[in-house]
C-alpha beads as a LAMMPS data file, in Angstrom:
LAMMPS data file: protein, C-alpha beads

277 atoms
276 bonds

1 atom types
1 bond types

-500.0 500.0 xlo xhi
-500.0 500.0 ylo yhi
-500.0 500.0 zlo zhi

Masses

1 110.0

Atoms # bond

1 1 1 -372.176 -476.453 456.879
2 1 1 -369.198 -475.623 454.691
3 1 1 -369.485 -473.414 451.610
4 1 1 -367.140 -472.398 448.762
5 1 1 -365.532 -468.999 449.293
6 1 1 -362.744 -466.690 448.226
7 1 1 -360.450 -466.009 451.202
8 1 1 -359.127 -462.426 451.218
9 1 1 -356.233 -461.292 453.410
10 1 1 -357.078 -457.907 454.945
11 1 1 -353.932 -456.318 456.372
12 1 1 -354.411 -453.714 459.099
13 1 1 -351.568 -451.201 458.727
14 1 1 -351.064 -448.799 461.621
15 1 1 -348.401 -447.541 464.068
16 1 1 -348.161 -448.606 467.695
17 1 1 -350.512 -445.976 469.146
18 1 1 -353.589 -447.457 467.432
19 1 1 -353.837 -451.009 468.830
20 1 1 -357.385 -450.393 470.099
21 1 1 -358.432 -449.277 466.616
22 1 1 -356.841 -452.402 465.102
23 1 1 -359.023 -454.400 467.485
24 1 1 -362.071 -452.477 466.257
25 1 1 -361.246 -453.184 462.612
26 1 1 -360.748 -456.886 463.353
27 1 1 -364.146 -457.009 465.076
28 1 1 -365.703 -455.330 462.038
29 1 1 -364.215 -457.961 459.711
30 1 1 -365.415 -460.832 461.898
31 1 1 -368.866 -459.262 462.087
32 1 1 -368.944 -458.958 458.281
33 1 1 -367.986 -462.628 458.007
34 1 1 -370.817 -463.642 460.292
35 1 1 -373.417 -461.740 458.280
36 1 1 -372.174 -461.791 454.682
37 1 1 -369.612 -464.569 454.078
38 1 1 -371.890 -467.369 452.956
39 1 1 -374.072 -465.131 450.778
40 1 1 -371.109 -463.336 449.182
41 1 1 -368.857 -466.397 448.918
42 1 1 -366.046 -464.455 450.604
43 1 1 -364.202 -464.865 453.904
44 1 1 -362.157 -461.952 455.250
45 1 1 -358.967 -462.930 457.102
46 1 1 -357.635 -460.115 459.356
47 1 1 -353.840 -459.863 459.365
48 1 1 -351.878 -457.819 461.942
49 1 1 -348.157 -457.261 462.250
50 1 1 -348.026 -457.854 466.013
51 1 1 -350.011 -461.111 465.774
52 1 1 -349.162 -462.666 462.408
53 1 1 -345.576 -461.506 461.872
54 1 1 -342.929 -464.193 462.494
55 1 1 -339.508 -463.139 463.933
56 1 1 -336.868 -464.046 461.352
57 1 1 -333.257 -463.008 460.882
58 1 1 -332.196 -461.458 457.584
59 1 1 -332.946 -457.936 456.361
60 1 1 -334.678 -455.249 458.387
61 1 1 -337.893 -455.968 460.280
62 1 1 -340.149 -454.128 457.847
63 1 1 -338.795 -456.060 454.866
64 1 1 -339.683 -459.271 456.701
65 1 1 -343.221 -458.022 457.305
66 1 1 -343.471 -457.056 453.634
67 1 1 -342.645 -460.615 452.570
68 1 1 -344.745 -462.363 455.206
69 1 1 -347.867 -460.192 455.262
70 1 1 -347.944 -456.995 453.223
71 1 1 -347.274 -458.460 449.765
72 1 1 -349.839 -461.215 450.386
73 1 1 -352.594 -458.769 451.329
74 1 1 -355.632 -458.377 449.081
75 1 1 -356.975 -455.299 450.894
76 1 1 -355.208 -452.872 453.246
77 1 1 -356.808 -450.770 455.990
78 1 1 -354.530 -447.962 457.227
79 1 1 -355.239 -446.275 460.569
80 1 1 -353.588 -443.272 462.246
81 1 1 -354.128 -441.118 465.304
82 1 1 -351.195 -439.168 466.776
83 1 1 -348.116 -440.235 464.840
84 1 1 -346.826 -441.704 461.594
85 1 1 -344.548 -444.307 463.185
86 1 1 -340.883 -445.287 463.018
87 1 1 -338.942 -444.728 459.773
88 1 1 -337.630 -447.595 457.655
89 1 1 -334.703 -447.676 455.201
90 1 1 -337.206 -447.042 452.407
91 1 1 -339.966 -444.828 453.777
92 1 1 -341.012 -442.336 456.433
93 1 1 -342.472 -445.131 458.567
94 1 1 -343.345 -448.814 458.478
95 1 1 -347.046 -448.028 458.100
96 1 1 -346.306 -445.513 455.337
97 1 1 -344.234 -448.124 453.512
98 1 1 -347.025 -450.701 453.780
99 1 1 -349.578 -448.267 452.376
100 1 1 -347.308 -447.012 449.582
101 1 1 -346.222 -450.537 448.618
102 1 1 -349.713 -452.001 448.351
103 1 1 -351.074 -448.921 446.583
104 1 1 -348.268 -449.213 444.011
105 1 1 -349.224 -452.876 443.540
106 1 1 -352.744 -451.826 442.500
107 1 1 -354.488 -453.208 445.579
108 1 1 -357.363 -451.473 447.416
109 1 1 -356.015 -449.276 450.228
110 1 1 -358.233 -447.351 452.662
111 1 1 -356.678 -444.805 455.033
112 1 1 -358.428 -443.351 458.090
113 1 1 -357.395 -441.001 460.901
114 1 1 -358.995 -440.754 464.310
115 1 1 -360.450 -437.380 465.254
116 1 1 -360.475 -438.296 468.967
117 1 1 -358.876 -435.669 471.249
118 1 1 -355.088 -435.771 471.312
119 1 1 -353.382 -436.817 474.571
120 1 1 -352.076 -433.964 476.710
121 1 1 -348.506 -435.268 476.351
122 1 1 -348.669 -435.663 472.565
123 1 1 -345.530 -434.958 470.554
124 1 1 -346.567 -432.038 468.342
125 1 1 -343.713 -432.682 465.902
126 1 1 -344.997 -436.200 465.258
127 1 1 -348.542 -434.896 464.831
128 1 1 -347.346 -432.411 462.219
129 1 1 -345.345 -435.153 460.454
130 1 1 -348.522 -437.229 460.239
131 1 1 -350.543 -434.288 458.906
132 1 1 -347.946 -433.680 456.193
133 1 1 -348.007 -437.338 455.161
134 1 1 -351.811 -437.441 454.980
135 1 1 -351.796 -434.247 452.911
136 1 1 -349.474 -435.998 450.451
137 1 1 -351.761 -439.026 450.448
138 1 1 -354.679 -436.809 449.462
139 1 1 -352.942 -436.182 446.130
140 1 1 -353.383 -439.884 445.247
141 1 1 -356.879 -440.333 446.603
142 1 1 -359.334 -439.693 449.398
143 1 1 -358.470 -440.350 453.044
144 1 1 -361.121 -440.682 455.718
145 1 1 -361.612 -439.888 459.387
146 1 1 -363.589 -441.433 462.232
147 1 1 -364.754 -440.258 465.630
148 1 1 -365.511 -443.550 467.418
149 1 1 -364.814 -447.271 467.139
150 1 1 -368.332 -447.800 465.819
151 1 1 -367.802 -445.135 463.165
152 1 1 -364.579 -446.825 462.052
153 1 1 -366.209 -450.249 461.912
154 1 1 -369.080 -448.925 459.797
155 1 1 -366.684 -447.272 457.331
156 1 1 -364.519 -450.393 457.066
157 1 1 -367.536 -452.567 456.269
158 1 1 -368.633 -450.089 453.585
159 1 1 -365.115 -450.131 452.115
160 1 1 -365.167 -453.940 451.961
161 1 1 -368.458 -453.916 450.062
162 1 1 -366.960 -451.432 447.583
163 1 1 -363.851 -453.566 447.114
164 1 1 -365.785 -456.769 446.445
165 1 1 -367.527 -455.038 443.554
166 1 1 -364.296 -453.688 442.041
167 1 1 -362.310 -456.921 442.542
168 1 1 -364.772 -458.957 440.405
169 1 1 -363.886 -462.229 442.131
170 1 1 -366.526 -464.290 440.371
171 1 1 -368.114 -467.413 441.799
172 1 1 -365.939 -469.324 444.263
173 1 1 -365.232 -472.938 443.340
174 1 1 -364.670 -475.414 446.144
175 1 1 -362.006 -478.003 445.290
176 1 1 -363.802 -481.036 446.712
177 1 1 -365.059 -484.419 445.563
178 1 1 -368.519 -482.944 445.113
179 1 1 -367.215 -480.132 442.891
180 1 1 -364.094 -481.376 441.092
181 1 1 -363.021 -478.198 439.306
182 1 1 -359.652 -476.661 438.583
183 1 1 -358.602 -473.651 440.649
184 1 1 -355.819 -471.603 439.041
185 1 1 -353.529 -469.154 440.802
186 1 1 -350.782 -467.003 439.272
187 1 1 -347.558 -465.962 441.010
188 1 1 -344.737 -463.701 439.825
189 1 1 -341.169 -464.930 440.325
190 1 1 -338.649 -462.113 439.722
191 1 1 -335.083 -462.737 438.566
192 1 1 -332.095 -460.698 437.440
193 1 1 -332.168 -462.638 434.143
194 1 1 -335.522 -464.148 433.209
195 1 1 -338.595 -463.639 435.388
196 1 1 -341.563 -465.986 435.354
197 1 1 -345.312 -465.903 435.781
198 1 1 -346.075 -469.300 437.275
199 1 1 -349.654 -470.555 436.943
200 1 1 -350.564 -473.434 439.263
201 1 1 -353.643 -475.647 439.510
202 1 1 -354.732 -476.029 443.140
203 1 1 -358.024 -477.729 442.264
204 1 1 -359.193 -481.305 441.744
205 1 1 -359.690 -481.359 437.968
206 1 1 -357.392 -480.962 434.977
207 1 1 -357.407 -477.501 433.408
208 1 1 -357.032 -478.065 429.653
209 1 1 -355.595 -475.544 427.198
210 1 1 -354.762 -472.947 429.817
211 1 1 -354.304 -469.461 428.387
212 1 1 -354.186 -465.989 429.897
213 1 1 -354.002 -462.286 429.132
214 1 1 -352.223 -459.564 431.068
215 1 1 -353.675 -456.104 431.629
216 1 1 -351.687 -453.305 433.333
217 1 1 -353.023 -451.773 436.538
218 1 1 -352.285 -448.085 436.363
219 1 1 -349.667 -446.714 434.006
220 1 1 -347.259 -448.963 432.145
221 1 1 -346.954 -451.628 429.470
222 1 1 -347.268 -455.312 430.328
223 1 1 -344.086 -457.466 430.210
224 1 1 -343.074 -459.076 426.923
225 1 1 -344.006 -462.738 426.479
226 1 1 -342.760 -465.205 423.882
227 1 1 -344.173 -468.506 425.185
228 1 1 -347.616 -469.223 423.707
229 1 1 -347.927 -472.698 425.201
230 1 1 -351.441 -473.650 426.320
231 1 1 -350.683 -476.480 428.725
232 1 1 -353.003 -478.988 430.355
233 1 1 -352.481 -478.581 434.097
234 1 1 -353.353 -481.619 436.158
235 1 1 -354.145 -481.037 439.868
236 1 1 -351.122 -479.795 441.878
237 1 1 -349.099 -478.967 438.772
238 1 1 -347.894 -475.652 437.365
239 1 1 -346.340 -474.052 434.291
240 1 1 -343.770 -471.203 434.321
241 1 1 -344.202 -468.589 431.588
242 1 1 -341.034 -466.518 431.003
243 1 1 -341.602 -462.755 431.172
244 1 1 -339.298 -459.962 430.101
245 1 1 -339.880 -456.937 432.325
246 1 1 -338.648 -453.496 431.295
247 1 1 -338.586 -449.909 432.498
248 1 1 -342.214 -449.382 431.497
249 1 1 -343.518 -452.457 433.350
250 1 1 -346.316 -451.550 435.799
251 1 1 -346.171 -452.478 439.480
252 1 1 -349.077 -454.895 439.094
253 1 1 -351.074 -456.620 436.382
254 1 1 -354.475 -458.225 436.135
255 1 1 -354.209 -461.838 434.953
256 1 1 -357.270 -463.158 433.105
257 1 1 -357.002 -466.961 432.873
258 1 1 -359.200 -469.312 430.856
259 1 1 -359.340 -473.068 430.365
260 1 1 -361.619 -476.022 429.645
261 1 1 -362.475 -479.077 431.694
262 1 1 -363.729 -482.568 430.883
263 1 1 -367.341 -481.373 430.942
264 1 1 -366.452 -479.289 427.819
265 1 1 -367.341 -476.084 429.684
266 1 1 -365.192 -472.961 429.521
267 1 1 -363.905 -471.597 432.825
268 1 1 -362.455 -468.204 433.694
269 1 1 -360.588 -466.755 436.629
270 1 1 -359.159 -463.294 437.287
271 1 1 -356.397 -462.294 439.676
272 1 1 -354.312 -459.218 440.484
273 1 1 -350.594 -460.033 440.676
274 1 1 -347.875 -457.737 442.031
275 1 1 -344.718 -457.426 439.887
276 1 1 -342.696 -455.813 442.669
277 1 1 -339.556 -457.791 443.371

Bonds

1 1 1 2
2 1 2 3
3 1 3 4
4 1 4 5
5 1 5 6
6 1 6 7
7 1 7 8
8 1 8 9
9 1 9 10
10 1 10 11
11 1 11 12
12 1 12 13
13 1 13 14
14 1 14 15
15 1 15 16
16 1 16 17
17 1 17 18
18 1 18 19
19 1 19 20
20 1 20 21
21 1 21 22
22 1 22 23
23 1 23 24
24 1 24 25
25 1 25 26
26 1 26 27
27 1 27 28
28 1 28 29
29 1 29 30
30 1 30 31
31 1 31 32
32 1 32 33
33 1 33 34
34 1 34 35
35 1 35 36
36 1 36 37
37 1 37 38
38 1 38 39
39 1 39 40
40 1 40 41
41 1 41 42
42 1 42 43
43 1 43 44
44 1 44 45
45 1 45 46
46 1 46 47
47 1 47 48
48 1 48 49
49 1 49 50
50 1 50 51
51 1 51 52
52 1 52 53
53 1 53 54
54 1 54 55
55 1 55 56
56 1 56 57
57 1 57 58
58 1 58 59
59 1 59 60
60 1 60 61
61 1 61 62
62 1 62 63
63 1 63 64
64 1 64 65
65 1 65 66
66 1 66 67
67 1 67 68
68 1 68 69
69 1 69 70
70 1 70 71
71 1 71 72
72 1 72 73
73 1 73 74
74 1 74 75
75 1 75 76
76 1 76 77
77 1 77 78
78 1 78 79
79 1 79 80
80 1 80 81
81 1 81 82
82 1 82 83
83 1 83 84
84 1 84 85
85 1 85 86
86 1 86 87
87 1 87 88
88 1 88 89
89 1 89 90
90 1 90 91
91 1 91 92
92 1 92 93
93 1 93 94
94 1 94 95
95 1 95 96
96 1 96 97
97 1 97 98
98 1 98 99
99 1 99 100
100 1 100 101
101 1 101 102
102 1 102 103
103 1 103 104
104 1 104 105
105 1 105 106
106 1 106 107
107 1 107 108
108 1 108 109
109 1 109 110
110 1 110 111
111 1 111 112
112 1 112 113
113 1 113 114
114 1 114 115
115 1 115 116
116 1 116 117
117 1 117 118
118 1 118 119
119 1 119 120
120 1 120 121
121 1 121 122
122 1 122 123
123 1 123 124
124 1 124 125
125 1 125 126
126 1 126 127
127 1 127 128
128 1 128 129
129 1 129 130
130 1 130 131
131 1 131 132
132 1 132 133
133 1 133 134
134 1 134 135
135 1 135 136
136 1 136 137
137 1 137 138
138 1 138 139
139 1 139 140
140 1 140 141
141 1 141 142
142 1 142 143
143 1 143 144
144 1 144 145
145 1 145 146
146 1 146 147
147 1 147 148
148 1 148 149
149 1 149 150
150 1 150 151
151 1 151 152
152 1 152 153
153 1 153 154
154 1 154 155
155 1 155 156
156 1 156 157
157 1 157 158
158 1 158 159
159 1 159 160
160 1 160 161
161 1 161 162
162 1 162 163
163 1 163 164
164 1 164 165
165 1 165 166
166 1 166 167
167 1 167 168
168 1 168 169
169 1 169 170
170 1 170 171
171 1 171 172
172 1 172 173
173 1 173 174
174 1 174 175
175 1 175 176
176 1 176 177
177 1 177 178
178 1 178 179
179 1 179 180
180 1 180 181
181 1 181 182
182 1 182 183
183 1 183 184
184 1 184 185
185 1 185 186
186 1 186 187
187 1 187 188
188 1 188 189
189 1 189 190
190 1 190 191
191 1 191 192
192 1 192 193
193 1 193 194
194 1 194 195
195 1 195 196
196 1 196 197
197 1 197 198
198 1 198 199
199 1 199 200
200 1 200 201
201 1 201 202
202 1 202 203
203 1 203 204
204 1 204 205
205 1 205 206
206 1 206 207
207 1 207 208
208 1 208 209
209 1 209 210
210 1 210 211
211 1 211 212
212 1 212 213
213 1 213 214
214 1 214 215
215 1 215 216
216 1 216 217
217 1 217 218
218 1 218 219
219 1 219 220
220 1 220 221
221 1 221 222
222 1 222 223
223 1 223 224
224 1 224 225
225 1 225 226
226 1 226 227
227 1 227 228
228 1 228 229
229 1 229 230
230 1 230 231
231 1 231 232
232 1 232 233
233 1 233 234
234 1 234 235
235 1 235 236
236 1 236 237
237 1 237 238
238 1 238 239
239 1 239 240
240 1 240 241
241 1 241 242
242 1 242 243
243 1 243 244
244 1 244 245
245 1 245 246
246 1 246 247
247 1 247 248
248 1 248 249
249 1 249 250
250 1 250 251
251 1 251 252
252 1 252 253
253 1 253 254
254 1 254 255
255 1 255 256
256 1 256 257
257 1 257 258
258 1 258 259
259 1 259 260
260 1 260 261
261 1 261 262
262 1 262 263
263 1 263 264
264 1 264 265
265 1 265 266
266 1 266 267
267 1 267 268
268 1 268 269
269 1 269 270
270 1 270 271
271 1 271 272
272 1 272 273
273 1 273 274
274 1 274 275
275 1 275 276
276 1 276 277
């Protein structure tokens, strides 16, 4: 039987020496879905660079992964063992860039390192590079370690439970004939002139008098807004609100949307939106 649910993209960020651990994390997410999805109203969708990334010309490979997967992630699980990975034009490694980018966007990021014995042919320089990076990460928050696949899976499931509490997703609404409600989603569209926060109605009912508030995530001041329109959004329609970003704009904001429907009830929805171009 189907049930309404929030679908969360969980990106597994890790270098090439940890494919077995990526498998373990994916199993943990599927196991959580089997036990908790219907009760929690949440489905976890594992995303992996080697499976879900699409080859595409234009820009470096990591920038393509950022657009396709990293920026769309709701939660990020970072895993390391013997090395940090290959550098990118912007960071010490692709995995480091993924972790730094999503952390800057205000999204939950959990980083773990395996304590399994190092291979006899390990590159000690790469091990030291990884240790230095993790030491820097400790300045921004706690990193974890795991000894076995089962240990990692248990910690990942505990992290997911923590995130669901902090994300405050609210009750999922299924856009179906039996539950004809509006479902609003916000998306930031950057521009060199005027940027926009576009709010779209993906549901089956008209959202009347749509309004929203922006709250910064982390340090910064929310973008300036001068459009106070409260539109009625019919299904599959949207409205672009012009935003003026500035040097103090945070990397991400929390968008609190509200509206009414024909049943005269008030509805609310909350979403974290990255402002990174």
